[in-house]
PQR file with spaces between the fields and no chain letter, atoms N, CA, C, O and H, PARSE charges and radii, in Angstrom:
ATOM       1  N    MET     1     -54.748  -55.010   20.616 -0.4000 1.5000
ATOM       2  CA   MET     1     -54.828  -54.598   19.240 -0.0000 2.0000
ATOM       3  C    MET     1     -54.249  -55.689   18.360  0.5500 1.7000
ATOM       4  O    MET     1     -53.279  -56.359   18.715 -0.5500 1.4000
ATOM       5  N    SER     2     -54.848  -55.842   17.245 -0.4000 1.5000
ATOM       6  CA   SER     2     -54.347  -56.869   16.336 -0.0000 2.0000
ATOM       7  C    SER     2     -53.261  -56.298   15.437  0.5500 1.7000
ATOM       8  O    SER     2     -53.229  -55.095   15.178 -0.5500 1.4000
ATOM       9  H    SER     2     -55.636  -55.297   16.956  0.4000 1.0000
ATOM      10  N    THR     3     -52.389  -57.148   14.972 -0.4000 1.5000
ATOM      11  CA   THR     3     -51.299  -56.705   14.102 -0.0000 2.0000
ATOM      12  C    THR     3     -51.782  -56.457   12.692  0.5500 1.7000
ATOM      13  O    THR     3     -51.090  -55.812   11.905 -0.5500 1.4000
ATOM      14  H    THR     3     -52.415  -58.126   15.183  0.4000 1.0000
ATOM      15  N    GLU     4     -52.964  -56.960   12.360 -0.4000 1.5000
ATOM      16  CA   GLU     4     -53.500  -56.736   11.007 -0.0000 2.0000
ATOM      17  C    GLU     4     -53.792  -55.258   10.770  0.5500 1.7000
ATOM      18  O    GLU     4     -53.510  -54.732    9.693 -0.5500 1.4000
ATOM      19  H    GLU     4     -53.526  -57.484   13.000  0.4000 1.0000
ATOM      20  N    SER     5     -54.348  -54.600   11.758 -0.4000 1.5000
ATOM      21  CA   SER     5     -54.670  -53.192   11.578 -0.0000 2.0000
ATOM      22  C    SER     5     -53.402  -52.359   11.475  0.5500 1.7000
ATOM      23  O    SER     5     -53.376  -51.375   10.736 -0.5500 1.4000
ATOM      24  H    SER     5     -54.577  -55.028   12.633  0.4000 1.0000
ATOM      25  N    LEU     6     -52.351  -52.729   12.197 -0.4000 1.5000
ATOM      26  CA   LEU     6     -51.094  -52.003   12.105 -0.0000 2.0000
ATOM      27  C    LEU     6     -50.440  -52.211   10.750  0.5500 1.7000
ATOM      28  O    LEU     6     -49.896  -51.271   10.170 -0.5500 1.4000
ATOM      29  H    LEU     6     -52.372  -53.529   12.797  0.4000 1.0000
ATOM      30  N    ASN     7     -50.488  -53.433   10.244 -0.4000 1.5000
ATOM      31  CA   ASN     7     -49.902  -53.707    8.940 -0.0000 2.0000
ATOM      32  C    ASN     7     -50.648  -52.959    7.838  0.5500 1.7000
ATOM      33  O    ASN     7     -50.041  -52.474    6.883 -0.5500 1.4000
ATOM      34  H    ASN     7     -50.930  -54.196   10.716  0.4000 1.0000
ATOM      35  N    ARG     8     -51.944  -52.873    7.975 -0.4000 1.5000
ATOM      36  CA   ARG     8     -52.746  -52.207    6.957 -0.0000 2.0000
ATOM      37  C    ARG     8     -52.435  -50.714    6.910  0.5500 1.7000
ATOM      38  O    ARG     8     -52.378  -50.137    5.824 -0.5500 1.4000
ATOM      39  H    ARG     8     -52.438  -53.266    8.751  0.4000 1.0000
ATOM      40  N    THR     9     -52.235  -50.085    8.049 -0.4000 1.5000
ATOM      41  CA   THR     9     -51.947  -48.656    8.063 -0.0000 2.0000
ATOM      42  C    THR     9     -50.531  -48.351    7.629  0.5500 1.7000
ATOM      43  O    THR     9     -50.269  -47.247    7.153 -0.5500 1.4000
ATOM      44  H    THR     9     -52.282  -50.554    8.931  0.4000 1.0000
ATOM      45  N    SER    10     -49.630  -49.264    7.770 -0.4000 1.5000
ATOM      46  CA   SER    10     -48.256  -49.004    7.373 -0.0000 2.0000
ATOM      47  C    SER    10     -48.060  -49.138    5.871  0.5500 1.7000
ATOM      48  O    SER    10     -47.017  -48.730    5.359 -0.5500 1.4000
ATOM      49  H    SER    10     -49.843  -50.161    8.157  0.4000 1.0000
ATOM      50  N    ASN    11     -49.025  -49.694    5.148 -0.4000 1.5000
ATOM      51  CA   ASN    11     -48.908  -49.883    3.714 -0.0000 2.0000
ATOM      52  C    ASN    11     -49.532  -48.742    2.913  0.5500 1.7000
ATOM      53  O    ASN    11     -49.822  -48.902    1.727 -0.5500 1.4000
ATOM      54  H    ASN    11     -49.872  -50.025    5.564  0.4000 1.0000
ATOM      55  N    ILE    12     -49.738  -47.608    3.545 -0.4000 1.5000
ATOM      56  CA   ILE    12     -50.335  -46.465    2.855 -0.0000 2.0000
ATOM      57  C    ILE    12     -49.293  -45.875    1.919  0.5500 1.7000
ATOM      58  O    ILE    12     -48.165  -45.594    2.321 -0.5500 1.4000
ATOM      59  H    ILE    12     -49.502  -47.477    4.508  0.4000 1.0000
ATOM      60  N    GLU    13     -49.685  -45.693    0.670 -0.4000 1.5000
ATOM      61  CA   GLU    13     -48.770  -45.134   -0.315 -0.0000 2.0000
ATOM      62  C    GLU    13     -49.061  -43.655   -0.513  0.5500 1.7000
ATOM      63  O    GLU    13     -50.210  -43.217   -0.450 -0.5500 1.4000
ATOM      64  H    GLU    13     -50.602  -45.921    0.343  0.4000 1.0000
ATOM      65  N    ILE    14     -48.025  -42.915   -0.747 -0.4000 1.5000
ATOM      66  CA   ILE    14     -48.180  -41.487   -1.011 -0.0000 2.0000
ATOM      67  C    ILE    14     -48.507  -41.331   -2.484  0.5500 1.7000
ATOM      68  O    ILE    14     -47.811  -41.855   -3.353 -0.5500 1.4000
ATOM      69  H    ILE    14     -47.092  -43.272   -0.798  0.4000 1.0000
ATOM      70  N    SER    15     -49.554  -40.617   -2.741 -0.4000 1.5000
ATOM      71  CA   SER    15     -49.969  -40.467   -4.131 -0.0000 2.0000
ATOM      72  C    SER    15     -48.980  -39.597   -4.894  0.5500 1.7000
ATOM      73  O    SER    15     -48.336  -38.716   -4.325 -0.5500 1.4000
ATOM      74  H    SER    15     -50.120  -40.190   -2.035  0.4000 1.0000
ATOM      75  N    GLU    16     -48.875  -39.857   -6.170 -0.4000 1.5000
ATOM      76  CA   GLU    16     -47.943  -39.116   -7.016 -0.0000 2.0000
ATOM      77  C    GLU    16     -48.414  -37.688   -7.250  0.5500 1.7000
ATOM      78  O    GLU    16     -47.609  -36.804   -7.545 -0.5500 1.4000
ATOM      79  H    GLU    16     -49.398  -40.572   -6.632  0.4000 1.0000
ATOM      80  N    LYS    17     -49.707  -37.465   -7.120 -0.4000 1.5000
ATOM      81  CA   LYS    17     -50.236  -36.119   -7.351 -0.0000 2.0000
ATOM      82  C    LYS    17     -49.696  -35.127   -6.328  0.5500 1.7000
ATOM      83  O    LYS    17     -49.445  -33.968   -6.660 -0.5500 1.4000
ATOM      84  H    LYS    17     -50.361  -38.183   -6.881  0.4000 1.0000
ATOM      85  N    LYS    18     -49.520  -35.562   -5.118 -0.4000 1.5000
ATOM      86  CA   LYS    18     -49.026  -34.661   -4.090 -0.0000 2.0000
ATOM      87  C    LYS    18     -47.550  -34.341   -4.283  0.5500 1.7000
ATOM      88  O    LYS    18     -47.094  -33.254   -3.929 -0.5500 1.4000
ATOM      89  H    LYS    18     -49.723  -36.503   -4.849  0.4000 1.0000
ATOM      90  N    SER    19     -46.820  -35.270   -4.833 -0.4000 1.5000
ATOM      91  CA   SER    19     -45.389  -35.060   -4.983 -0.0000 2.0000
ATOM      92  C    SER    19     -45.046  -34.187   -6.187  0.5500 1.7000
ATOM      93  O    SER    19     -43.945  -33.642   -6.262 -0.5500 1.4000
ATOM      94  H    SER    19     -47.190  -36.153   -5.121  0.4000 1.0000
ATOM      95  N    LYS    20     -45.980  -34.050   -7.132 -0.4000 1.5000
ATOM      96  CA   LYS    20     -45.726  -33.209   -8.294 -0.0000 2.0000
ATOM      97  C    LYS    20     -45.812  -31.739   -7.906  0.5500 1.7000
ATOM      98  O    LYS    20     -46.684  -31.331   -7.138 -0.5500 1.4000
ATOM      99  H    LYS    20     -46.875  -34.494   -7.071  0.4000 1.0000
ATOM     100  N    VAL    21     -44.911  -30.972   -8.441 -0.4000 1.5000
ATOM     101  CA   VAL    21     -44.910  -29.530   -8.176 -0.0000 2.0000
ATOM     102  C    VAL    21     -45.522  -28.842   -9.387  0.5500 1.7000
ATOM     103  O    VAL    21     -45.073  -29.030  -10.518 -0.5500 1.4000
ATOM     104  H    VAL    21     -44.203  -31.303   -9.065  0.4000 1.0000
ATOM     105  N    ILE    22     -46.541  -28.050   -9.137 -0.4000 1.5000
ATOM     106  CA   ILE    22     -47.204  -27.324  -10.211 -0.0000 2.0000
ATOM     107  C    ILE    22     -46.550  -25.957  -10.315  0.5500 1.7000
ATOM     108  O    ILE    22     -46.544  -25.177   -9.362 -0.5500 1.4000
ATOM     109  H    ILE    22     -46.905  -27.897   -8.218  0.4000 1.0000
ATOM     110  N    ARG    23     -46.008  -25.688  -11.477 -0.4000 1.5000
ATOM     111  CA   ARG    23     -45.358  -24.399  -11.690 -0.0000 2.0000
ATOM     112  C    ARG    23     -46.251  -23.528  -12.555  0.5500 1.7000
ATOM     113  O    ARG    23     -46.621  -23.902  -13.668 -0.5500 1.4000
ATOM     114  H    ARG    23     -46.013  -26.322  -12.250  0.4000 1.0000
ATOM     115  N    LEU    24     -46.584  -22.381  -12.033 -0.4000 1.5000
ATOM     116  CA   LEU    24     -47.424  -21.439  -12.765 -0.0000 2.0000
ATOM     117  C    LEU    24     -46.551  -20.351  -13.355  0.5500 1.7000
ATOM     118  O    LEU    24     -45.721  -19.764  -12.660 -0.5500 1.4000
ATOM     119  H    LEU    24     -46.283  -22.077  -11.129  0.4000 1.0000
ATOM     120  N    SER    25     -46.733  -20.087  -14.613 -0.4000 1.5000
ATOM     121  CA   SER    25     -45.979  -19.007  -15.234 -0.0000 2.0000
ATOM     122  C    SER    25     -46.610  -17.675  -14.856  0.5500 1.7000
ATOM     123  O    SER    25     -47.826  -17.604  -14.678 -0.5500 1.4000
ATOM     124  H    SER    25     -47.407  -20.564  -15.177  0.4000 1.0000
ATOM     125  N    PRO    26     -45.824  -16.635  -14.731 -0.5600 1.5000
ATOM     126  CA   PRO    26     -46.404  -15.332  -14.383  0.2800 2.0000
ATOM     127  C    PRO    26     -47.302  -14.853  -15.523  0.5500 1.7000
ATOM     128  O    PRO    26     -46.983  -15.014  -16.701 -0.5500 1.4000
ATOM     129  N    ARG    27     -48.401  -14.278  -15.149 -0.4000 1.5000
ATOM     130  CA   ARG    27     -49.355  -13.800  -16.159 -0.0000 2.0000
ATOM     131  C    ARG    27     -48.859  -12.508  -16.777  0.5500 1.7000
ATOM     132  O    ARG    27     -48.305  -11.647  -16.094 -0.5500 1.4000
ATOM     133  H    ARG    27     -48.660  -14.147  -14.193  0.4000 1.0000
ATOM     134  N    LYS    28     -49.063  -12.388  -18.063 -0.4000 1.5000
ATOM     135  CA   LYS    28     -48.685  -11.163  -18.757 -0.0000 2.0000
ATOM     136  C    LYS    28     -49.868  -10.205  -18.751  0.5500 1.7000
ATOM     137  O    LYS    28     -51.021  -10.621  -18.859 -0.5500 1.4000
ATOM     138  H    LYS    28     -49.512  -13.087  -18.618  0.4000 1.0000
ATOM     139  N    VAL    29     -49.567   -8.929  -18.626 -0.4000 1.5000
ATOM     140  CA   VAL    29     -50.603   -7.913  -18.561 -0.0000 2.0000
ATOM     141  C    VAL    29     -50.615   -7.155  -19.880  0.5500 1.7000
ATOM     142  O    VAL    29     -49.576   -6.698  -20.357 -0.5500 1.4000
ATOM     143  H    VAL    29     -48.630   -8.591  -18.538  0.4000 1.0000
ATOM     144  N    ASN    30     -51.794   -7.029  -20.459 -0.4000 1.5000
ATOM     145  CA   ASN    30     -51.943   -6.270  -21.690 -0.0000 2.0000
ATOM     146  C    ASN    30     -52.256   -4.822  -21.321  0.5500 1.7000
ATOM     147  O    ASN    30     -53.318   -4.532  -20.769 -0.5500 1.4000
ATOM     148  H    ASN    30     -52.638   -7.400  -20.072  0.4000 1.0000
ATOM     149  N    ILE    31     -51.338   -3.927  -21.625 -0.4000 1.5000
ATOM     150  CA   ILE    31     -51.475   -2.523  -21.249 -0.0000 2.0000
ATOM     151  C    ILE    31     -52.655   -1.861  -21.954  0.5500 1.7000
ATOM     152  O    ILE    31     -53.336   -1.017  -21.372 -0.5500 1.4000
ATOM     153  H    ILE    31     -50.476   -4.162  -22.073  0.4000 1.0000
ATOM     154  N    ASP    32     -52.896   -2.246  -23.207 -0.4000 1.5000
ATOM     155  CA   ASP    32     -53.994   -1.642  -23.960 -0.0000 2.0000
ATOM     156  C    ASP    32     -55.343   -1.918  -23.300  0.5500 1.7000
ATOM     157  O    ASP    32     -56.221   -1.054  -23.292 -0.5500 1.4000
ATOM     158  H    ASP    32     -52.342   -2.932  -23.679  0.4000 1.0000
ATOM     159  N    VAL    33     -55.507   -3.114  -22.749 -0.4000 1.5000
ATOM     160  CA   VAL    33     -56.757   -3.452  -22.073 -0.0000 2.0000
ATOM     161  C    VAL    33     -56.927   -2.596  -20.824  0.5500 1.7000
ATOM     162  O    VAL    33     -58.026   -2.119  -20.541 -0.5500 1.4000
ATOM     163  H    VAL    33     -54.794   -3.815  -22.755  0.4000 1.0000
ATOM     164  N    LEU    34     -55.847   -2.401  -20.080 -0.4000 1.5000
ATOM     165  CA   LEU    34     -55.930   -1.580  -18.875 -0.0000 2.0000
ATOM     166  C    LEU    34     -56.235   -0.123  -19.209  0.5500 1.7000
ATOM     167  O    LEU    34     -57.023    0.523  -18.518 -0.5500 1.4000
ATOM     168  H    LEU    34     -54.955   -2.788  -20.309  0.4000 1.0000
ATOM     169  N    LYS    35     -55.609    0.397  -20.270 -0.4000 1.5000
ATOM     170  CA   LYS    35     -55.886    1.775  -20.685 -0.0000 2.0000
ATOM     171  C    LYS    35     -57.335    1.936  -21.104  0.5500 1.7000
ATOM     172  O    LYS    35     -57.970    2.940  -20.783 -0.5500 1.4000
ATOM     173  H    LYS    35     -54.969   -0.127  -20.831  0.4000 1.0000
ATOM     174  N    LYS    36     -57.859    0.949  -21.820 -0.4000 1.5000
ATOM     175  CA   LYS    36     -59.250    1.014  -22.260 -0.0000 2.0000
ATOM     176  C    LYS    36     -60.196    1.018  -21.065  0.5500 1.7000
ATOM     177  O    LYS    36     -61.194    1.738  -21.064 -0.5500 1.4000
ATOM     178  H    LYS    36     -57.342    0.133  -22.080  0.4000 1.0000
ATOM     179  N    ARG    37     -59.885    0.213  -20.047 -0.4000 1.5000
ATOM     180  CA   ARG    37     -60.722    0.192  -18.841 -0.0000 2.0000
ATOM     181  C    ARG    37     -60.734    1.546  -18.148  0.5500 1.7000
ATOM     182  O    ARG    37     -61.777    2.000  -17.678 -0.5500 1.4000
ATOM     183  H    ARG    37     -59.074   -0.373  -20.048  0.4000 1.0000
ATOM     184  N    VAL    38     -59.564    2.193  -18.084 -0.4000 1.5000
ATOM     185  CA   VAL    38     -59.473    3.511  -17.447 -0.0000 2.0000
ATOM     186  C    VAL    38     -60.276    4.539  -18.235  0.5500 1.7000
ATOM     187  O    VAL    38     -60.986    5.356  -17.649 -0.5500 1.4000
ATOM     188  H    VAL    38     -58.716    1.824  -18.465  0.4000 1.0000
ATOM     189  N    ILE    39     -60.167    4.500  -19.559 -0.4000 1.5000
ATOM     190  CA   ILE    39     -60.898    5.447  -20.408 -0.0000 2.0000
ATOM     191  C    ILE    39     -62.403    5.250  -20.252  0.5500 1.7000
ATOM     192  O    ILE    39     -63.149    6.224  -20.145 -0.5500 1.4000
ATOM     193  H    ILE    39     -59.590    3.836  -20.035  0.4000 1.0000
ATOM     194  N    VAL    40     -62.850    4.000  -20.238 -0.4000 1.5000
ATOM     195  CA   VAL    40     -64.279    3.715  -20.083 -0.0000 2.0000
ATOM     196  C    VAL    40     -64.767    4.196  -18.718  0.5500 1.7000
ATOM     197  O    VAL    40     -65.860    4.753  -18.615 -0.5500 1.4000
ATOM     198  H    VAL    40     -62.244    3.210  -20.325  0.4000 1.0000
ATOM     199  N    ALA    41     -63.972    3.989  -17.674 -0.4000 1.5000
ATOM     200  CA   ALA    41     -64.367    4.426  -16.334 -0.0000 2.0000
ATOM     201  C    ALA    41     -64.467    5.950  -16.267  0.5500 1.7000
ATOM     202  O    ALA    41     -65.390    6.487  -15.654 -0.5500 1.4000
ATOM     203  H    ALA    41     -63.084    3.537  -17.758  0.4000 1.0000
ATOM     204  N    LYS    42     -63.521    6.644  -16.892 -0.4000 1.5000
ATOM     205  CA   LYS    42     -63.564    8.117  -16.887 -0.0000 2.0000
ATOM     206  C    LYS    42     -64.763    8.636  -17.667  0.5500 1.7000
ATOM     207  O    LYS    42     -65.393    9.609  -17.252 -0.5500 1.4000
ATOM     208  H    LYS    42     -62.771    6.208  -17.390  0.4000 1.0000
ATOM     209  N    LYS    43     -65.090    8.001  -18.794 -0.4000 1.5000
ATOM     210  CA   LYS    43     -66.270    8.413  -19.565 -0.0000 2.0000
ATOM     211  C    LYS    43     -67.539    8.217  -18.755  0.5500 1.7000
ATOM     212  O    LYS    43     -68.447    9.048  -18.788 -0.5500 1.4000
ATOM     213  H    LYS    43     -64.578    7.210  -19.131  0.4000 1.0000
ATOM     214  N    LYS    44     -67.592    7.108  -18.028 -0.4000 1.5000
ATOM     215  CA   LYS    44     -68.776    6.825  -17.211 -0.0000 2.0000
ATOM     216  C    LYS    44     -68.923    7.872  -16.103  0.5500 1.7000
ATOM     217  O    LYS    44     -70.028    8.344  -15.838 -0.5500 1.4000
ATOM     218  H    LYS    44     -66.855    6.433  -18.001  0.4000 1.0000
ATOM     219  N    GLU    45     -67.817    8.231  -15.462 -0.4000 1.5000
ATOM     220  CA   GLU    45     -67.862    9.256  -14.417 -0.0000 2.0000
ATOM     221  C    GLU    45     -68.279   10.605  -14.988  0.5500 1.7000
ATOM     222  O    GLU    45     -69.055   11.328  -14.363 -0.5500 1.4000
ATOM     223  H    GLU    45     -66.919    7.846  -15.677  0.4000 1.0000
ATOM     224  N    ALA    46     -67.772   10.950  -16.168 -0.4000 1.5000
ATOM     225  CA   ALA    46     -68.125   12.224  -16.795 -0.0000 2.0000
ATOM     226  C    ALA    46     -69.610   12.258  -17.140  0.5500 1.7000
ATOM     227  O    ALA    46     -70.272   13.276  -16.938 -0.5500 1.4000
ATOM     228  H    ALA    46     -67.141   10.363  -16.676  0.4000 1.0000
ATOM     229  N    LEU    47     -70.127   11.166  -17.651 -0.4000 1.5000
ATOM     230  CA   LEU    47     -71.553   11.088  -17.985 -0.0000 2.0000
ATOM     231  C    LEU    47     -72.409   11.232  -16.734  0.5500 1.7000
ATOM     232  O    LEU    47     -73.427   11.924  -16.750 -0.5500 1.4000
ATOM     233  H    LEU    47     -69.589   10.339  -17.815  0.4000 1.0000
ATOM     234  N    GLN    48     -71.999   10.585  -15.659 -0.4000 1.5000
ATOM     235  CA   GLN    48     -72.757   10.684  -14.412 -0.0000 2.0000
ATOM     236  C    GLN    48     -72.760   12.111  -13.880  0.5500 1.7000
ATOM     237  O    GLN    48     -73.788   12.589  -13.399 -0.5500 1.4000
ATOM     238  H    GLN    48     -71.172   10.023  -15.647  0.4000 1.0000
ATOM     239  N    SER    49     -71.637   12.787  -13.960 -0.4000 1.5000
ATOM     240  CA   SER    49     -71.591   14.166  -13.461 -0.0000 2.0000
ATOM     241  C    SER    49     -72.433   15.088  -14.331  0.5500 1.7000
ATOM     242  O    SER    49     -73.059   16.017  -13.820 -0.5500 1.4000
ATOM     243  H    SER    49     -70.803   12.399  -14.351  0.4000 1.0000
ATOM     244  N    LYS    50     -72.458   14.844  -15.642 -0.4000 1.5000
ATOM     245  CA   LYS    50     -73.307   15.646  -16.532 -0.0000 2.0000
ATOM     246  C    LYS    50     -74.784   15.417  -16.237  0.5500 1.7000
ATOM     247  O    LYS    50     -75.569   16.365  -16.242 -0.5500 1.4000
ATOM     248  H    LYS    50     -71.950   14.089  -16.058  0.4000 1.0000
ATOM     249  N    ILE    51     -75.166   14.194  -15.985 -0.4000 1.5000
ATOM     250  CA   ILE    51     -76.566   13.888  -15.666 -0.0000 2.0000
ATOM     251  C    ILE    51     -76.971   14.555  -14.360  0.5500 1.7000
ATOM     252  O    ILE    51     -78.073   15.095  -14.258 -0.5500 1.4000
ATOM     253  H    ILE    51     -74.528   13.423  -15.980  0.4000 1.0000
ATOM     254  N    ILE    52     -76.094   14.525  -13.356 -0.4000 1.5000
ATOM     255  CA   ILE    52     -76.405   15.171  -12.073 -0.0000 2.0000
ATOM     256  C    ILE    52     -76.567   16.679  -12.261  0.5500 1.7000
ATOM     257  O    ILE    52     -77.498   17.274  -11.719 -0.5500 1.4000
ATOM     258  H    ILE    52     -75.199   14.086  -13.438  0.4000 1.0000
ATOM     259  N    LEU    53     -75.672   17.295  -13.019 -0.4000 1.5000
ATOM     260  CA   LEU    53     -75.748   18.738  -13.263 -0.0000 2.0000
ATOM     261  C    LEU    53     -77.018   19.099  -14.034  0.5500 1.7000
ATOM     262  O    LEU    53     -77.693   20.075  -13.706 -0.5500 1.4000
ATOM     263  H    LEU    53     -74.916   16.812  -13.459  0.4000 1.0000
ATOM     264  N    LEU    54     -77.337   18.315  -15.049 -0.4000 1.5000
ATOM     265  CA   LEU    54     -78.546   18.559  -15.838 -0.0000 2.0000
ATOM     266  C    LEU    54     -79.804   18.409  -14.983  0.5500 1.7000
ATOM     267  O    LEU    54     -80.729   19.213  -15.096 -0.5500 1.4000
ATOM     268  H    LEU    54     -76.789   17.522  -15.315  0.4000 1.0000
ATOM     269  N    THR    55     -79.841   17.399  -14.143 -0.4000 1.5000
ATOM     270  CA   THR    55     -80.990   17.189  -13.254 -0.0000 2.0000
ATOM     271  C    THR    55     -81.139   18.367  -12.293  0.5500 1.7000
ATOM     272  O    THR    55     -82.254   18.821  -12.037 -0.5500 1.4000
ATOM     273  H    THR    55     -79.090   16.746  -14.051  0.4000 1.0000
ATOM     274  N    PHE    56     -80.034   18.858  -11.766 -0.4000 1.5000
ATOM     275  CA   PHE    56     -80.082   20.005  -10.855 -0.0000 2.0000
ATOM     276  C    PHE    56     -80.618   21.243  -11.559  0.5500 1.7000
ATOM     277  O    PHE    56     -81.447   21.966  -11.006 -0.5500 1.4000
ATOM     278  H    PHE    56     -79.128   18.490  -11.973  0.4000 1.0000
ATOM     279  N    CYS    57     -80.143   21.491  -12.788 -0.4000 1.5000
ATOM     280  CA   CYS    57     -80.599   22.670  -13.536 -0.0000 2.0000
ATOM     281  C    CYS    57     -82.081   22.574  -13.876  0.5500 1.7000
ATOM     282  O    CYS    57     -82.808   23.560  -13.755 -0.5500 1.4000
ATOM     283  H    CYS    57     -79.469   20.904  -13.237  0.4000 1.0000
ATOM     284  N    ILE    58     -82.526   21.420  -14.293 -0.4000 1.5000
ATOM     285  CA   ILE    58     -83.941   21.248  -14.643 -0.0000 2.0000
ATOM     286  C    ILE    58     -84.816   21.403  -13.403  0.5500 1.7000
ATOM     287  O    ILE    58     -85.857   22.059  -13.459 -0.5500 1.4000
ATOM     288  H    ILE    58     -81.935   20.619  -14.391  0.4000 1.0000
ATOM     289  N    SER    59     -84.403   20.804  -12.282 -0.4000 1.5000
ATOM     290  CA   SER    59     -85.210   20.928  -11.062 -0.0000 2.0000
ATOM     291  C    SER    59     -85.230   22.371  -10.568  0.5500 1.7000
ATOM     292  O    SER    59     -86.251   22.834  -10.058 -0.5500 1.4000
ATOM     293  H    SER    59     -83.558   20.272  -12.237  0.4000 1.0000
ATOM     294  N    LEU    60     -84.125   23.080  -10.711 -0.4000 1.5000
ATOM     295  CA   LEU    60     -84.088   24.490  -10.319 -0.0000 2.0000
ATOM     296  C    LEU    60     -85.005   25.311  -11.225  0.5500 1.7000
ATOM     297  O    LEU    60     -85.690   26.218  -10.751 -0.5500 1.4000
ATOM     298  H    LEU    60     -83.296   22.704  -11.125  0.4000 1.0000
ATOM     299  N    GLY    61     -85.024   25.007  -12.510 -0.4000 1.5000
ATOM     300  CA   GLY    61     -85.909   25.709  -13.440 -0.0000 2.0000
ATOM     301  C    GLY    61     -87.376   25.448  -13.133  0.5500 1.7000
ATOM     302  O    GLY    61     -88.190   26.372  -13.145 -0.5500 1.4000
ATOM     303  H    GLY    61     -84.468   24.270  -12.895  0.4000 1.0000
ATOM     304  N    ILE    62     -87.715   24.196  -12.858 -0.4000 1.5000
ATOM     305  CA   ILE    62     -89.106   23.861  -12.522 -0.0000 2.0000
ATOM     306  C    ILE    62     -89.515   24.533  -11.214  0.5500 1.7000
ATOM     307  O    ILE    62     -90.628   25.046  -11.101 -0.5500 1.4000
ATOM     308  H    ILE    62     -87.054   23.446  -12.849  0.4000 1.0000
ATOM     309  N    LEU    63     -88.618   24.531  -10.226 -0.4000 1.5000
ATOM     310  CA   LEU    63     -88.911   25.179   -8.947 -0.0000 2.0000
ATOM     311  C    LEU    63     -89.110   26.683   -9.139  0.5500 1.7000
ATOM     312  O    LEU    63     -90.004   27.262   -8.522 -0.5500 1.4000
ATOM     313  H    LEU    63     -87.714   24.113  -10.318  0.4000 1.0000
ATOM     314  N    GLY    64     -88.304   27.322   -9.975 -0.4000 1.5000
ATOM     315  CA   GLY    64     -88.448   28.757  -10.242 -0.0000 2.0000
ATOM     316  C    GLY    64     -89.748   29.059  -10.965  0.5500 1.7000
ATOM     317  O    GLY    64     -90.372   30.087  -10.705 -0.5500 1.4000
ATOM     318  H    GLY    64     -87.578   26.851  -10.476  0.4000 1.0000
ATOM     319  N    TYR    65     -90.164   28.188  -11.862 -0.4000 1.5000
ATOM     320  CA   TYR    65     -91.417   28.370  -12.613 -0.0000 2.0000
ATOM     321  C    TYR    65     -92.609   28.256  -11.650  0.5500 1.7000
ATOM     322  O    TYR    65     -93.542   29.054  -11.732 -0.5500 1.4000
ATOM     323  H    TYR    65     -89.657   27.352  -12.073  0.4000 1.0000
ATOM     324  N    LEU    66     -92.586   27.282  -10.748 -0.4000 1.5000
ATOM     325  CA   LEU    66     -93.702   27.075   -9.819 -0.0000 2.0000
ATOM     326  C    LEU    66     -93.799   28.193   -8.796  0.5500 1.7000
ATOM     327  O    LEU    66     -94.905   28.596   -8.437 -0.5500 1.4000
ATOM     328  H    LEU    66     -91.828   26.633  -10.681  0.4000 1.0000
ATOM     329  N    VAL    67     -92.700   28.694   -8.329 -0.4000 1.5000
ATOM     330  CA   VAL    67     -92.706   29.747   -7.311 -0.0000 2.0000
ATOM     331  C    VAL    67     -93.049   31.093   -7.945  0.5500 1.7000
ATOM     332  O    VAL    67     -93.770   31.889   -7.344 -0.5500 1.4000
ATOM     333  H    VAL    67     -91.801   28.367   -8.621  0.4000 1.0000
ATOM     334  N    GLY    68     -92.543   31.360   -9.151 -0.4000 1.5000
ATOM     335  CA   GLY    68     -92.715   32.669   -9.786 -0.0000 2.0000
ATOM     336  C    GLY    68     -93.999   32.816  -10.437  0.5500 1.7000
ATOM     337  O    GLY    68     -94.283   33.866  -11.013 -0.5500 1.4000
ATOM     338  H    GLY    68     -91.957   30.713   -9.640  0.4000 1.0000
């Protein structure tokens, strides 16, 4: 082995980017946004349950009309 290759590998410098420590601040949570998301989700669930109930009633009415 030649000494040139050994000298070349020993001259590797550590980059400054790796030595820097990145500090992340804790994220703040907006309570109003979370409450709004919960309210929207509950409204969506209520609407879905109303649509299912309405569909059941209409199909039952149509079935009763056809049979009777």
